[in-house]
A tleap script that builds the chain and sets N, CA, C and O, in Angstrom:
source leaprc.protein.ff14SB
mol = sequence {
  NMET LYS TYR GLY ILE ILE LEU SER VAL PHE
  CYS ALA LEU ALA LEU SER ALA SER ALA SER
  ALA ALA SER PRO ASN THR TYR LYS LEU LYS
  CYS VAL GLY THR GLU PRO PHE TRP ASN VAL
  GLU VAL GLU GLY ASN MET VAL GLN PHE SER
  THR SER GLU SER SER VAL ASN ASN THR LYS
  LYS TYR TRP ASP ALA GLN LEU THR GLU ALA
  ARG GLY THR MET LYS GLY SER ALA VAL ALA
  PHE GLN VAL ARG ALA SER ARG ASN SER GLY
  ALA GLU LYS ILE VAL LEU SER VAL ILE SER
  ASN GLY CYS SER ASP TYR MET SER ASP ASN
  LYS TYR SER HIE HIE VAL LEU VAL SER LEU
  GLU ASN GLY THR LEU TYR ARG GLY CYS CYS
  GLN LYS CASN
}
set mol.1.N position { 4.791 5.423 17.051 }
set mol.1.CA position { 6.544 5.684 17.194 }
set mol.1.C position { 7.281 4.962 16.387 }
set mol.1.O position { 8.338 5.332 15.876 }
set mol.2.N position { 6.502 3.425 16.182 }
set mol.2.CA position { 7.026 2.895 15.152 }
set mol.2.C position { 6.145 3.256 13.570 }
set mol.2.O position { 6.782 3.220 12.517 }
set mol.3.N position { 5.094 3.493 13.580 }
set mol.3.CA position { 4.297 4.538 12.201 }
set mol.3.C position { 5.422 5.153 11.783 }
set mol.3.O position { 6.164 4.820 10.858 }
set mol.4.N position { 5.500 6.017 12.478 }
set mol.4.CA position { 6.435 6.886 12.175 }
set mol.4.C position { 8.106 6.473 11.549 }
set mol.4.O position { 8.817 7.269 10.935 }
set mol.5.N position { 8.412 5.281 11.833 }
set mol.5.CA position { 9.866 4.921 11.300 }
set mol.5.C position { 9.461 4.662 10.184 }
set mol.5.O position { 10.065 4.965 9.155 }
set mol.6.N position { 8.364 4.055 10.235 }
set mol.6.CA position { 7.864 3.221 8.862 }
set mol.6.C position { 7.868 4.217 8.053 }
set mol.6.O position { 8.690 4.127 7.141 }
set mol.7.N position { 7.002 5.461 8.090 }
set mol.7.CA position { 7.081 6.489 7.361 }
set mol.7.C position { 7.474 7.674 7.022 }
set mol.7.O position { 7.038 8.683 6.468 }
set mol.8.N position { 9.242 6.930 7.926 }
set mol.8.CA position { 10.411 8.275 7.299 }
set mol.8.C position { 11.128 7.826 6.078 }
set mol.8.O position { 11.695 8.386 5.140 }
set mol.9.N position { 10.749 5.903 6.656 }
set mol.9.CA position { 11.048 4.756 5.989 }
set mol.9.C position { 10.937 5.153 4.399 }
set mol.9.O position { 11.810 5.636 3.678 }
set mol.10.N position { 9.296 4.718 4.017 }
set mol.10.CA position { 9.011 5.339 2.925 }
set mol.10.C position { 9.272 6.428 2.489 }
set mol.10.O position { 9.458 6.357 1.274 }
set mol.11.N position { 9.428 7.843 3.047 }
set mol.11.CA position { 9.491 9.196 2.383 }
set mol.11.C position { 11.542 8.794 1.732 }
set mol.11.O position { 11.980 9.258 0.679 }
set mol.12.N position { 12.306 7.971 2.608 }
set mol.12.CA position { 13.243 8.360 2.400 }
set mol.12.C position { 13.718 7.174 1.104 }
set mol.12.O position { 14.905 6.909 0.914 }
set mol.13.N position { 13.268 6.921 0.777 }
set mol.13.CA position { 13.380 6.012 -0.377 }
set mol.13.C position { 12.548 6.152 -1.389 }
set mol.13.O position { 12.674 5.454 -2.395 }
set mol.14.N position { 11.517 7.136 -1.258 }
set mol.14.CA position { 10.829 7.552 -2.209 }
set mol.14.C position { 11.832 8.939 -2.698 }
set mol.14.O position { 11.905 9.267 -3.882 }
set mol.15.N position { 12.477 9.580 -1.734 }
set mol.15.CA position { 13.733 10.382 -1.982 }
set mol.15.C position { 14.347 10.170 -2.911 }
set mol.15.O position { 14.342 10.684 -4.029 }
set mol.16.N position { 15.288 8.864 -2.182 }
set mol.16.CA position { 16.418 8.362 -2.303 }
set mol.16.C position { 17.147 7.383 -3.415 }
set mol.16.O position { 18.324 7.518 -3.749 }
set mol.17.N position { 16.387 6.525 -3.854 }
set mol.17.CA position { 15.817 5.282 -4.700 }
set mol.17.C position { 15.836 5.785 -6.029 }
set mol.17.O position { 15.398 6.832 -6.505 }
set mol.18.N position { 16.442 4.809 -6.533 }
set mol.18.CA position { 16.412 5.038 -8.286 }
set mol.18.C position { 14.723 4.016 -8.077 }
set mol.18.O position { 14.318 3.333 -7.136 }
set mol.19.N position { 14.159 4.320 -9.323 }
set mol.19.CA position { 12.740 3.549 -9.187 }
set mol.19.C position { 12.985 3.443 -11.013 }
set mol.19.O position { 13.616 4.122 -11.823 }
set mol.20.N position { 12.157 2.269 -11.095 }
set mol.20.CA position { 11.989 1.990 -12.520 }
set mol.20.C position { 10.871 2.435 -13.020 }
set mol.20.O position { 10.079 3.017 -12.279 }
set mol.21.N position { 10.605 2.254 -14.318 }
set mol.21.CA position { 9.657 3.110 -14.992 }
set mol.21.C position { 8.130 2.210 -14.303 }
set mol.21.O position { 8.025 1.001 -14.100 }
set mol.22.N position { 7.341 3.041 -14.121 }
set mol.22.CA position { 5.819 1.831 -14.193 }
set mol.22.C position { 5.421 1.191 -15.101 }
set mol.22.O position { 5.253 1.638 -16.235 }
set mol.23.N position { 5.178 -0.130 -14.689 }
set mol.23.CA position { 4.976 -0.926 -15.401 }
set mol.23.C position { 3.689 -1.311 -15.043 }
set mol.23.O position { 3.304 -1.047 -13.904 }
set mol.24.N position { 2.595 -2.183 -16.214 }
set mol.24.CA position { 1.216 -2.951 -15.284 }
set mol.24.C position { 1.669 -3.804 -14.180 }
set mol.24.O position { 2.568 -4.640 -14.273 }
set mol.25.N position { 0.949 -3.521 -13.073 }
set mol.25.CA position { 0.958 -4.395 -11.906 }
set mol.25.C position { 0.763 -5.691 -12.344 }
set mol.25.O position { -0.123 -6.087 -13.101 }
set mol.26.N position { 1.818 -6.449 -11.720 }
set mol.26.CA position { 1.731 -8.519 -11.938 }
set mol.26.C position { 2.183 -8.947 -10.410 }
set mol.26.O position { 2.801 -10.004 -10.286 }
set mol.27.N position { 1.880 -8.122 -9.202 }
set mol.27.CA position { 1.759 -8.553 -7.950 }
set mol.27.C position { 0.103 -8.727 -7.536 }
set mol.27.O position { -0.925 -8.078 -7.728 }
set mol.28.N position { 0.439 -9.860 -6.925 }
set mol.28.CA position { -1.278 -10.178 -6.179 }
set mol.28.C position { -0.961 -9.561 -4.716 }
set mol.28.O position { 0.186 -9.655 -4.280 }
set mol.29.N position { -1.873 -8.994 -4.035 }
set mol.29.CA position { -1.227 -8.386 -2.874 }
set mol.29.C position { -2.683 -8.783 -2.247 }
set mol.29.O position { -3.695 -9.100 -2.873 }
set mol.30.N position { -2.492 -8.670 -0.744 }
set mol.30.CA position { -3.666 -8.985 0.312 }
set mol.30.C position { -3.262 -8.016 1.994 }
set mol.30.O position { -2.629 -8.336 3.000 }
set mol.31.N position { -3.972 -6.824 1.601 }
set mol.31.CA position { -3.329 -5.579 2.538 }
set mol.31.C position { -4.711 -5.635 3.401 }
set mol.31.O position { -5.843 -5.799 2.948 }
set mol.32.N position { -4.234 -5.414 5.092 }
set mol.32.CA position { -5.484 -5.337 6.084 }
set mol.32.C position { -4.688 -4.014 7.005 }
set mol.32.O position { -3.510 -3.663 6.936 }
set mol.33.N position { -5.777 -3.465 7.847 }
set mol.33.CA position { -5.492 -2.457 8.682 }
set mol.33.C position { -6.494 -2.705 9.608 }
set mol.33.O position { -7.413 -3.500 9.406 }
set mol.34.N position { -6.296 -1.829 10.957 }
set mol.34.CA position { -6.881 -2.122 11.868 }
set mol.34.C position { -7.101 -0.449 12.408 }
set mol.34.O position { -6.431 0.536 12.098 }
set mol.35.N position { -8.417 -0.556 13.415 }
set mol.35.CA position { -8.444 0.697 13.687 }
set mol.35.C position { -8.773 2.041 12.826 }
set mol.35.O position { -8.296 3.123 13.168 }
set mol.36.N position { -9.575 1.913 11.748 }
set mol.36.CA position { -10.802 1.363 11.883 }
set mol.36.C position { -10.114 0.143 10.696 }
set mol.36.O position { -9.098 0.324 10.024 }
set mol.37.N position { -10.993 -1.099 10.687 }
set mol.37.CA position { -10.517 -2.164 9.972 }
set mol.37.C position { -10.713 -1.948 8.474 }
set mol.37.O position { -11.693 -1.529 7.858 }
set mol.38.N position { -9.739 -2.274 8.135 }
set mol.38.CA position { -9.852 -1.868 6.126 }
set mol.38.C position { -9.181 -2.655 5.124 }
set mol.38.O position { -8.332 -1.805 4.858 }
set mol.39.N position { -8.993 -3.293 4.615 }
set mol.39.CA position { -8.497 -4.089 3.504 }
set mol.39.C position { -8.338 -3.730 2.055 }
set mol.39.O position { -9.272 -3.245 1.417 }
set mol.40.N position { -7.311 -3.936 1.601 }
set mol.40.CA position { -7.182 -3.738 0.003 }
set mol.40.C position { -7.053 -5.027 -0.763 }
set mol.40.O position { -6.680 -5.854 0.069 }
set mol.41.N position { -7.182 -5.635 -1.992 }
set mol.41.CA position { -6.899 -6.641 -2.649 }
set mol.41.C position { -6.294 -5.528 -4.013 }
set mol.41.O position { -6.494 -4.345 -4.289 }
set mol.42.N position { -5.551 -6.542 -4.573 }
set mol.42.CA position { -4.832 -5.992 -6.218 }
set mol.42.C position { -4.628 -7.258 -6.256 }
set mol.42.O position { -4.409 -8.098 -5.383 }
set mol.43.N position { -4.785 -7.317 -8.041 }
set mol.43.CA position { -4.784 -8.071 -8.573 }
set mol.43.C position { -4.705 -7.711 -10.099 }
set mol.43.O position { -5.821 -7.598 -10.607 }
set mol.44.N position { -3.775 -7.530 -10.844 }
set mol.44.CA position { -3.799 -7.407 -12.275 }
set mol.44.C position { -3.610 -5.982 -11.977 }
set mol.44.O position { -3.001 -5.609 -10.974 }
set mol.45.N position { -4.272 -4.953 -13.083 }
set mol.45.CA position { -4.837 -3.805 -13.378 }
set mol.45.C position { -5.984 -4.007 -11.971 }
set mol.45.O position { -6.731 -3.150 -12.442 }
set mol.46.N position { -6.586 -4.351 -10.899 }
set mol.46.CA position { -7.721 -4.114 -10.171 }
set mol.46.C position { -7.154 -3.883 -8.679 }
set mol.46.O position { -6.376 -4.656 -8.121 }
set mol.47.N position { -7.703 -2.613 -8.085 }
set mol.47.CA position { -7.505 -2.794 -6.984 }
set mol.47.C position { -8.955 -2.493 -6.210 }
set mol.47.O position { -9.817 -1.786 -6.732 }
set mol.48.N position { -9.098 -3.054 -5.033 }
set mol.48.CA position { -10.315 -2.916 -4.272 }
set mol.48.C position { -9.700 -2.297 -2.761 }
set mol.48.O position { -8.583 -2.524 -2.296 }
set mol.49.N position { -10.629 -1.575 -2.248 }
set mol.49.CA position { -10.387 -1.018 -0.643 }
set mol.49.C position { -11.480 -1.176 -0.248 }
set mol.49.O position { -12.275 -0.808 -1.113 }
set mol.50.N position { -12.152 -1.684 0.974 }
set mol.50.CA position { -12.984 -1.498 2.040 }
set mol.50.C position { -12.872 -1.186 3.105 }
set mol.50.O position { -11.695 -1.422 3.380 }
set mol.51.N position { -13.292 -0.835 3.837 }
set mol.51.CA position { -13.352 -0.086 4.864 }
set mol.51.C position { -14.559 -0.634 5.657 }
set mol.51.O position { -15.457 -1.309 5.155 }
set mol.52.N position { -14.469 -0.225 7.094 }
set mol.52.CA position { -16.238 -0.281 8.059 }
set mol.52.C position { -16.349 0.730 8.244 }
set mol.52.O position { -17.549 0.932 8.057 }
set mol.53.N position { -15.862 1.698 8.536 }
set mol.53.CA position { -16.071 3.158 8.510 }
set mol.53.C position { -17.096 3.515 7.938 }
set mol.53.O position { -17.088 3.119 6.773 }
set mol.54.N position { -18.217 4.227 8.267 }
set mol.54.CA position { -19.506 4.260 7.852 }
set mol.54.C position { -19.613 5.894 7.272 }
set mol.54.O position { -20.654 6.310 6.763 }
set mol.55.N position { -18.199 6.871 7.451 }
set mol.55.CA position { -18.400 7.766 6.832 }
set mol.55.C position { -17.755 8.068 5.661 }
set mol.55.O position { -17.295 9.155 5.310 }
set mol.56.N position { -17.759 6.606 4.860 }
set mol.56.CA position { -16.877 6.356 3.498 }
set mol.56.C position { -17.747 6.148 3.102 }
set mol.56.O position { -18.795 6.350 3.716 }
set mol.57.N position { -17.675 5.399 1.279 }
set mol.57.CA position { -18.486 4.584 0.678 }
set mol.57.C position { -17.376 3.413 1.267 }
set mol.57.O position { -16.160 3.526 1.420 }
set mol.58.N position { -18.438 2.035 1.585 }
set mol.58.CA position { -17.322 1.116 1.826 }
set mol.58.C position { -16.456 0.308 1.076 }
set mol.58.O position { -15.479 -0.326 1.475 }
set mol.59.N position { -16.958 0.409 -0.145 }
set mol.59.CA position { -16.248 -0.326 -1.559 }
set mol.59.C position { -15.681 0.685 -2.216 }
set mol.59.O position { -16.267 1.756 -2.376 }
set mol.60.N position { -14.425 0.430 -2.682 }
set mol.60.CA position { -14.240 1.192 -4.202 }
set mol.60.C position { -13.605 0.369 -4.888 }
set mol.60.O position { -13.272 -0.661 -4.303 }
set mol.61.N position { -13.350 0.474 -5.853 }
set mol.61.CA position { -13.003 -0.191 -6.957 }
set mol.61.C position { -11.812 0.872 -7.607 }
set mol.61.O position { -12.171 2.049 -7.580 }
set mol.62.N position { -10.469 0.628 -8.176 }
set mol.62.CA position { -9.688 1.438 -8.634 }
set mol.62.C position { -9.101 0.636 -9.884 }
set mol.62.O position { -8.783 -0.531 -9.656 }
set mol.63.N position { -8.891 1.207 -11.388 }
set mol.63.CA position { -8.204 0.272 -12.440 }
set mol.63.C position { -7.309 0.668 -13.036 }
set mol.63.O position { -7.082 1.872 -12.915 }
set mol.64.N position { -6.514 -0.049 -13.827 }
set mol.64.CA position { -5.256 0.769 -13.863 }
set mol.64.C position { -4.117 0.504 -13.370 }
set mol.64.O position { -3.183 0.965 -14.025 }
set mol.65.N position { -3.797 -0.174 -12.291 }
set mol.65.CA position { -2.982 0.285 -11.869 }
set mol.65.C position { -1.471 -0.382 -12.301 }
set mol.65.O position { -1.279 -1.421 -12.932 }
set mol.66.N position { -0.587 0.451 -11.814 }
set mol.66.CA position { 0.639 0.743 -12.364 }
set mol.66.C position { 1.468 0.411 -11.414 }
set mol.66.O position { 1.061 0.810 -10.322 }
set mol.67.N position { 2.556 -0.206 -11.362 }
set mol.67.CA position { 3.191 -0.595 -9.948 }
set mol.67.C position { 4.806 0.066 -10.528 }
set mol.67.O position { 5.036 0.096 -11.737 }
set mol.68.N position { 5.616 0.461 -9.722 }
set mol.68.CA position { 6.565 1.138 -9.134 }
set mol.68.C position { 7.783 0.604 -8.234 }
set mol.68.O position { 7.863 0.814 -7.024 }
set mol.69.N position { 8.828 -0.199 -9.080 }
set mol.69.CA position { 9.565 -0.657 -7.604 }
set mol.69.C position { 11.016 0.085 -7.579 }
set mol.69.O position { 11.532 0.453 -8.635 }
set mol.70.N position { 11.623 0.277 -6.366 }
set mol.70.CA position { 12.511 0.792 -6.320 }
set mol.70.C position { 13.859 -0.022 -6.309 }
set mol.70.O position { 13.671 -1.230 -6.459 }
set mol.71.N position { 14.677 0.213 -6.221 }
set mol.71.CA position { 16.101 -0.324 -6.994 }
set mol.71.C position { 16.805 0.051 -5.468 }
set mol.71.O position { 16.777 1.170 -4.955 }
set mol.72.N position { 17.547 -1.376 -4.779 }
set mol.72.CA position { 18.077 -0.727 -3.932 }
set mol.72.C position { 17.740 -0.863 -1.787 }
set mol.72.O position { 16.688 -1.132 -1.206 }
set mol.73.N position { 18.577 -0.670 -1.435 }
set mol.73.CA position { 18.127 -1.166 -0.133 }
set mol.73.C position { 17.778 0.267 0.945 }
set mol.73.O position { 18.128 1.310 0.392 }
set mol.74.N position { 17.175 0.478 2.325 }
set mol.74.CA position { 17.508 1.018 3.470 }
set mol.74.C position { 17.961 0.170 4.070 }
set mol.74.O position { 17.828 -1.003 3.719 }
set mol.75.N position { 18.778 0.617 5.394 }
set mol.75.CA position { 18.846 0.032 6.299 }
set mol.75.C position { 17.876 -0.993 7.010 }
set mol.75.O position { 16.828 -0.530 7.461 }
set mol.76.N position { 18.093 -2.144 7.131 }
set mol.76.CA position { 17.133 -3.584 7.424 }
set mol.76.C position { 16.005 -3.634 6.571 }
set mol.76.O position { 15.201 -4.533 6.819 }
set mol.77.N position { 15.737 -2.818 5.547 }
set mol.77.CA position { 14.507 -3.117 4.801 }
set mol.77.C position { 14.891 -3.599 3.563 }
set mol.77.O position { 15.992 -3.287 3.107 }
set mol.78.N position { 14.064 -4.382 2.905 }
set mol.78.CA position { 14.347 -4.957 1.055 }
set mol.78.C position { 13.474 -4.220 0.576 }
set mol.78.O position { 12.788 -3.331 1.082 }
set mol.79.N position { 13.555 -4.770 -0.758 }
set mol.79.CA position { 12.681 -3.840 -1.792 }
set mol.79.C position { 11.575 -3.094 -1.817 }
set mol.79.O position { 10.672 -3.859 -2.155 }
set mol.80.N position { 11.054 -1.792 -1.609 }
set mol.80.CA position { 9.882 -1.026 -1.887 }
set mol.80.C position { 9.285 -1.049 -3.517 }
set mol.80.O position { 9.791 -1.103 -4.638 }
set mol.81.N position { 7.826 -0.970 -2.909 }
set mol.81.CA position { 7.677 -0.619 -4.510 }
set mol.81.C position { 5.992 0.283 -3.933 }
set mol.81.O position { 5.427 0.249 -2.839 }
set mol.82.N position { 5.704 0.854 -4.949 }
set mol.82.CA position { 4.547 1.325 -5.004 }
set mol.82.C position { 3.628 1.169 -6.273 }
set mol.82.O position { 4.033 1.120 -7.434 }
set mol.83.N position { 2.467 1.106 -5.897 }
set mol.83.CA position { 1.117 0.931 -6.667 }
set mol.83.C position { 0.159 1.476 -6.794 }
set mol.83.O position { -0.539 1.460 -5.780 }
set mol.84.N position { -0.474 2.295 -8.111 }
set mol.84.CA position { -1.168 3.638 -8.446 }
set mol.84.C position { -2.116 3.156 -9.219 }
set mol.84.O position { -1.991 2.584 -10.302 }
set mol.85.N position { -3.119 3.419 -8.597 }
set mol.85.CA position { -4.579 3.179 -9.535 }
set mol.85.C position { -5.244 4.431 -9.448 }
set mol.85.O position { -5.083 5.449 -8.775 }
set mol.86.N position { -6.143 4.008 -10.442 }
set mol.86.CA position { -7.358 5.590 -10.199 }
set mol.86.C position { -8.740 4.976 -10.640 }
set mol.86.O position { -8.842 3.812 -11.027 }
set mol.87.N position { -10.007 6.035 -10.531 }
set mol.87.CA position { -10.959 5.969 -11.004 }
set mol.87.C position { -11.677 7.113 -11.268 }
set mol.87.O position { -11.158 8.205 -11.038 }
set mol.88.N position { -13.071 7.010 -11.827 }
set mol.88.CA position { -13.610 8.325 -12.527 }
set mol.88.C position { -12.845 8.865 -13.106 }
set mol.88.O position { -12.412 9.722 -12.336 }
set mol.89.N position { -12.231 8.958 -14.252 }
set mol.89.CA position { -11.191 9.011 -15.129 }
set mol.89.C position { -10.267 9.865 -14.268 }
set mol.89.O position { -10.792 10.978 -14.286 }
set mol.90.N position { -9.152 9.923 -13.515 }
set mol.90.CA position { -8.512 9.998 -13.182 }
set mol.90.C position { -8.742 10.757 -11.829 }
set mol.90.O position { -7.951 11.189 -10.990 }
set mol.91.N position { -9.952 10.764 -11.909 }
set mol.91.CA position { -9.967 11.635 -10.562 }
set mol.91.C position { -9.865 11.653 -9.259 }
set mol.91.O position { -9.387 12.495 -8.499 }
set mol.92.N position { -10.626 10.098 -8.977 }
set mol.92.CA position { -10.071 9.367 -7.398 }
set mol.92.C position { -8.830 8.635 -7.682 }
set mol.92.O position { -8.759 7.885 -8.655 }
set mol.93.N position { -7.904 8.809 -6.919 }
set mol.93.CA position { -6.526 7.977 -6.785 }
set mol.93.C position { -6.295 6.937 -6.044 }
set mol.93.O position { -7.440 6.487 -5.997 }
set mol.94.N position { -5.661 6.217 -5.426 }
set mol.94.CA position { -5.335 4.966 -4.621 }
set mol.94.C position { -3.763 5.130 -4.852 }
set mol.94.O position { -3.272 5.404 -5.947 }
set mol.95.N position { -3.003 4.915 -3.617 }
set mol.95.CA position { -1.440 5.043 -3.604 }
set mol.95.C position { -1.275 3.835 -2.526 }
set mol.95.O position { -1.883 4.141 -1.500 }
set mol.96.N position { -0.761 2.789 -2.444 }
set mol.96.CA position { -0.209 1.672 -1.583 }
set mol.96.C position { 1.301 2.235 -1.786 }
set mol.96.O position { 1.928 2.229 -2.846 }
set mol.97.N position { 1.591 2.557 -0.959 }
set mol.97.CA position { 3.207 2.184 -0.543 }
set mol.97.C position { 3.744 0.928 0.046 }
set mol.97.O position { 3.019 0.751 1.026 }
set mol.98.N position { 4.749 -0.204 -0.006 }
set mol.98.CA position { 4.974 -1.038 0.376 }
set mol.98.C position { 6.386 -1.199 0.760 }
set mol.98.O position { 7.266 -0.456 0.325 }
set mol.99.N position { 6.589 -2.118 1.533 }
set mol.99.CA position { 7.677 -2.236 2.054 }
set mol.99.C position { 8.184 -3.591 2.534 }
set mol.99.O position { 7.243 -4.150 3.097 }
set mol.100.N position { 9.191 -4.295 2.547 }
set mol.100.CA position { 9.302 -5.976 2.861 }
set mol.100.C position { 9.977 -5.958 3.854 }
set mol.100.O position { 11.200 -5.944 3.707 }
set mol.101.N position { 9.661 -5.956 4.592 }
set mol.101.CA position { 10.334 -6.448 6.090 }
set mol.101.C position { 9.506 -6.985 7.324 }
set mol.101.O position { 9.815 -6.654 8.468 }
set mol.102.N position { 8.779 -7.560 7.138 }
set mol.102.CA position { 7.383 -7.699 7.982 }
set mol.102.C position { 6.711 -7.151 8.707 }
set mol.102.O position { 7.058 -6.005 8.993 }
set mol.103.N position { 5.758 -7.567 9.184 }
set mol.103.CA position { 4.914 -6.791 9.702 }
set mol.103.C position { 3.542 -7.802 10.647 }
set mol.103.O position { 3.120 -8.895 10.268 }
set mol.104.N position { 3.116 -7.114 11.795 }
set mol.104.CA position { 2.365 -7.873 12.726 }
set mol.104.C position { 1.094 -6.821 12.814 }
set mol.104.O position { 1.309 -5.669 13.192 }
set mol.105.N position { -0.480 -7.331 12.388 }
set mol.105.CA position { -1.602 -6.458 12.517 }
set mol.105.C position { -1.856 -6.028 14.317 }
set mol.105.O position { -2.723 -5.328 14.841 }
set mol.106.N position { -0.808 -6.713 14.854 }
set mol.106.CA position { -1.562 -6.516 16.529 }
set mol.106.C position { -2.303 -6.786 17.289 }
set mol.106.O position { -2.171 -6.609 18.500 }
set mol.107.N position { -3.540 -7.430 16.550 }
set mol.107.CA position { -5.261 -7.379 17.222 }
set mol.107.C position { -5.088 -9.341 16.715 }
set mol.107.O position { -5.528 -10.152 17.530 }
set mol.108.N position { -4.623 -9.727 15.754 }
set mol.108.CA position { -5.031 -11.564 15.743 }
set mol.108.C position { -3.075 -11.514 15.674 }
set mol.108.O position { -2.744 -12.536 15.073 }
set mol.109.N position { -1.915 -10.769 16.041 }
set mol.109.CA position { -0.523 -11.191 15.564 }
set mol.109.C position { -0.375 -11.865 14.621 }
set mol.109.O position { 0.675 -12.505 14.576 }
set mol.110.N position { -1.359 -12.002 13.478 }
set mol.110.CA position { -1.195 -12.804 12.634 }
set mol.110.C position { 0.448 -12.051 11.639 }
set mol.110.O position { 0.476 -10.831 11.477 }
set mol.111.N position { 1.290 -12.670 11.249 }
set mol.111.CA position { 2.916 -12.049 10.347 }
set mol.111.C position { 2.382 -12.266 8.990 }
set mol.111.O position { 1.928 -13.258 8.420 }
set mol.112.N position { 2.635 -10.643 8.533 }
set mol.112.CA position { 2.600 -10.619 7.565 }
set mol.112.C position { 4.463 -10.274 6.614 }
set mol.112.O position { 5.523 -10.042 7.194 }
set mol.113.N position { 4.238 -10.365 5.120 }
set mol.113.CA position { 5.235 -10.102 4.505 }
set mol.113.C position { 6.055 -8.626 4.323 }
set mol.113.O position { 7.255 -8.353 4.362 }
set mol.114.N position { 4.766 -7.755 4.091 }
set mol.114.CA position { 5.588 -6.148 3.660 }
set mol.114.C position { 4.153 -5.414 4.660 }
set mol.114.O position { 3.044 -5.878 4.922 }
set mol.115.N position { 4.882 -3.959 5.057 }
set mol.115.CA position { 4.085 -3.094 5.761 }
set mol.115.C position { 3.657 -2.518 4.633 }
set mol.115.O position { 4.362 -2.693 3.639 }
set mol.116.N position { 2.205 -1.559 4.473 }
set mol.116.CA position { 1.617 -0.836 3.882 }
set mol.116.C position { 1.245 0.404 4.344 }
set mol.116.O position { 0.871 0.455 5.516 }
set mol.117.N position { 1.262 1.611 3.572 }
set mol.117.CA position { 1.110 2.572 3.702 }
set mol.117.C position { -0.178 3.200 2.223 }
set mol.117.O position { 0.152 3.333 1.044 }
set mol.118.N position { -1.403 3.435 2.725 }
set mol.118.CA position { -2.450 3.614 1.575 }
set mol.118.C position { -2.591 4.589 2.022 }
set mol.118.O position { -2.532 4.913 3.209 }
set mol.119.N position { -2.869 5.397 0.817 }
set mol.119.CA position { -2.996 6.895 0.375 }
set mol.119.C position { -4.166 6.899 -0.444 }
set mol.119.O position { -4.039 6.326 -1.526 }
set mol.120.N position { -5.619 7.566 -0.105 }
set mol.120.CA position { -6.193 8.165 -0.439 }
set mol.120.C position { -6.435 9.294 -0.783 }
set mol.120.O position { -5.953 10.227 -0.142 }
set mol.121.N position { -7.641 9.627 -2.420 }
set mol.121.CA position { -7.729 10.810 -2.777 }
set mol.121.C position { -7.843 11.998 -1.893 }
set mol.121.O position { -7.138 13.001 -1.999 }
set mol.122.N position { -8.608 11.850 -1.175 }
set mol.122.CA position { -8.861 12.858 -0.131 }
set mol.122.C position { -7.393 13.367 1.072 }
set mol.122.O position { -7.221 14.372 1.763 }
set mol.123.N position { -6.921 12.651 0.945 }
set mol.123.CA position { -5.404 12.456 2.178 }
set mol.123.C position { -5.408 11.589 2.991 }
set mol.123.O position { -4.419 11.396 3.697 }
set mol.124.N position { -6.526 10.851 3.094 }
set mol.124.CA position { -6.898 10.035 3.851 }
set mol.124.C position { -5.891 8.308 3.921 }
set mol.124.O position { -5.967 7.314 3.200 }
set mol.125.N position { -4.733 8.729 5.534 }
set mol.125.CA position { -3.862 7.199 5.060 }
set mol.125.C position { -4.329 6.183 6.419 }
set mol.125.O position { -4.746 6.229 7.576 }
set mol.126.N position { -3.868 5.145 5.194 }
set mol.126.CA position { -4.514 3.736 6.585 }
set mol.126.C position { -2.795 3.126 6.536 }
set mol.126.O position { -2.093 3.405 5.564 }
set mol.127.N position { -2.316 2.381 7.562 }
set mol.127.CA position { -1.268 1.877 7.838 }
set mol.127.C position { -1.750 0.871 7.852 }
set mol.127.O position { -2.957 1.024 8.038 }
set mol.128.N position { -1.356 -0.658 7.709 }
set mol.128.CA position { -1.203 -2.152 7.616 }
set mol.128.C position { -0.399 -2.629 7.114 }
set mol.128.O position { 0.601 -2.136 6.592 }
set mol.129.N position { -0.854 -4.072 7.237 }
set mol.129.CA position { -0.051 -5.015 6.849 }
set mol.129.C position { -0.456 -5.909 5.402 }
set mol.129.O position { -1.601 -6.221 5.075 }
set mol.130.N position { 0.825 -6.229 4.635 }
set mol.130.CA position { 0.173 -6.853 3.266 }
set mol.130.C position { 0.636 -8.555 3.282 }
set mol.130.O position { 1.291 -9.025 4.212 }
set mol.131.N position { 0.443 -8.896 2.784 }
set mol.131.CA position { 0.932 -10.556 2.460 }
set mol.131.C position { 0.752 -10.423 0.798 }
set mol.131.O position { -0.363 -10.257 0.302 }
set mol.132.N position { 1.955 -10.513 0.006 }
set mol.132.CA position { 2.265 -10.620 -1.438 }
set mol.132.C position { 2.155 -12.375 -2.171 }
set mol.132.O position { 2.893 -13.359 -2.201 }
set mol.133.N position { 0.975 -12.067 -2.613 }
set mol.133.CA position { 0.665 -13.654 -3.030 }
set mol.133.C position { 1.816 -14.136 -4.647 }
set mol.133.O position { 1.755 -15.265 -5.134 }
savepdb mol mol.pdb
quit
């Protein structure tokens, strides 16, 4: 249920918020998720995705990360942004949709500053938490 609400907020932000033009990424993010365990690190123009799932390549690196930041807020949430990157001449993509309203991974009870939805080129979605560095 909670993830449905988060996903709804992401969709609403994408449809209703006016976004600035994409710019090179200047954020440093460390994102994690559980069931299955996965992580994403974003630094400069590089995004690295890793998972413990045996059915997929365990680590992928993406380049040319671009950031789009939404302006305005939705009920109870702060500024949202997306980081988009690709690999293999753009054939494979990763998109991180991030919203700043606090997050807990529910396994370790660690607190994070952002919720994240990670979308891979094959349509797989991962939900988790991020900390902006």
